[in-house]
C-alpha positions as CSV (number, residue, x, y, z in Angstrom):
1,X,0.1,-0.1,0.0
2,X,2.8,2.5,0.8
3,X,4.4,1.7,-2.7
4,X,0.9,2.6,-4.1
5,X,0.9,5.9,-2.5
6,X,4.6,6.8,-3.6
7,X,3.7,6.0,-7.2
8,X,0.5,8.3,-7.1
9,X,2.8,11.0,-5.5
10,X,5.5,10.5,-8.0
11,X,3.0,10.5,-11.0
12,X,1.1,13.8,-9.3
13,X,4.5,15.3,-9.0
14,X,5.6,14.7,-12.6
15,X,2.3,16.1,-13.9
16,X,2.5,19.2,-11.7
17,X,6.0,19.4,-12.8
18,X,5.1,19.5,-16.6
19,X,2.3,21.9,-16.1
20,X,4.5,24.3,-14.2
21,X,7.2,24.2,-17.3
22,X,4.5,24.9,-19.8
23,X,3.2,27.7,-17.7
24,X,6.4,29.2,-17.2
25,X,7.2,29.1,-21.2
26,X,3.7,30.6,-21.9
27,X,4.5,33.3,-19.5
28,X,8.0,34.1,-20.6
29,X,6.4,34.2,-24.2
30,X,3.8,36.8,-23.2
31,X,6.1,38.9,-21.1
32,X,8.5,39.0,-24.3
33,X,5.8,40.1,-26.5
34,X,4.5,42.6,-24.1
35,X,8.1,44.2,-23.8
36,X,8.4,44.3,-27.5
37,X,5.1,45.8,-28.2
38,X,5.3,48.4,-25.1
39,X,8.9,49.2,-26.1
40,X,8.2,50.4,-29.5
41,X,5.9,52.8,-28.2
42,X,8.4,54.6,-26.0
43,X,9.6,57.8,-27.5
44,X,12.4,57.9,-24.8
45,X,13.7,54.4,-26.3
46,X,14.5,56.1,-29.5
47,X,15.5,59.6,-28.1
48,X,18.1,57.9,-25.9
49,X,19.4,55.7,-28.6
50,X,19.9,59.1,-30.7
51,X,21.9,60.3,-27.5
52,X,23.9,56.9,-26.9
53,X,24.9,56.9,-30.5
54,X,25.5,60.8,-31.1
55,X,23.2,60.7,-33.9
56,X,23.0,64.5,-34.0
57,X,26.9,65.0,-34.3
58,X,27.1,62.0,-36.8
59,X,24.4,63.4,-39.2
60,X,25.9,67.0,-38.6
61,X,29.4,65.5,-39.9
62,X,27.4,64.5,-43.0
63,X,26.0,68.1,-43.8
64,X,22.5,67.4,-42.1
65,X,22.0,69.4,-39.1
66,X,19.2,68.1,-37.0
67,X,17.6,69.6,-34.0
68,X,16.3,67.9,-30.9
69,X,12.8,68.7,-32.5
70,X,13.9,66.9,-35.6
71,X,15.0,63.9,-33.7
72,X,11.7,64.0,-31.5
73,X,9.8,64.0,-34.9
74,X,11.9,61.0,-36.1
75,X,11.1,58.9,-33.0
76,X,7.4,59.6,-33.5
77,X,7.6,58.6,-37.0
78,X,9.2,55.4,-36.0
79,X,6.5,54.9,-33.4
80,X,3.9,55.3,-36.2
81,X,5.5,52.7,-38.5
82,X,5.9,50.0,-35.9
83,X,2.2,50.6,-34.9
84,X,1.2,50.5,-38.7
85,X,0.8,47.6,-41.1
86,X,3.3,49.7,-43.6
87,X,6.1,47.5,-45.1
88,X,8.7,50.6,-45.5
89,X,9.3,53.5,-43.3
90,X,9.6,56.8,-45.0
91,X,11.2,59.5,-42.8
92,X,11.1,63.3,-44.1
93,X,13.2,66.0,-42.2
94,X,12.5,69.3,-43.1
95,X,15.6,71.7,-42.9
96,X,15.0,75.4,-43.8
97,X,13.2,75.1,-47.3
98,X,14.3,71.6,-48.2
99,X,13.4,68.3,-47.5
100,X,15.8,65.5,-46.8
């Protein structure tokens, strides 16, 4: 009788362990998806990347002077692109009277 109880507990433990593993994988997938979706909507994510990689200075070296307002507009356009079904992104920066 004791062996029947230990087998039942062992089988129950195995099922519980498998369910916990499946639930863990599902939770990780949900968290990853949520992080990706929410991350793409945060303007600070793009502006901090612009600052980290010194985009303003690099663009100025190539003859394109961008203001902070221009970078904010670009970040907004990125957010719009990732929330739309558009296949390609199209960015236009107005500098003076010309568009780049």
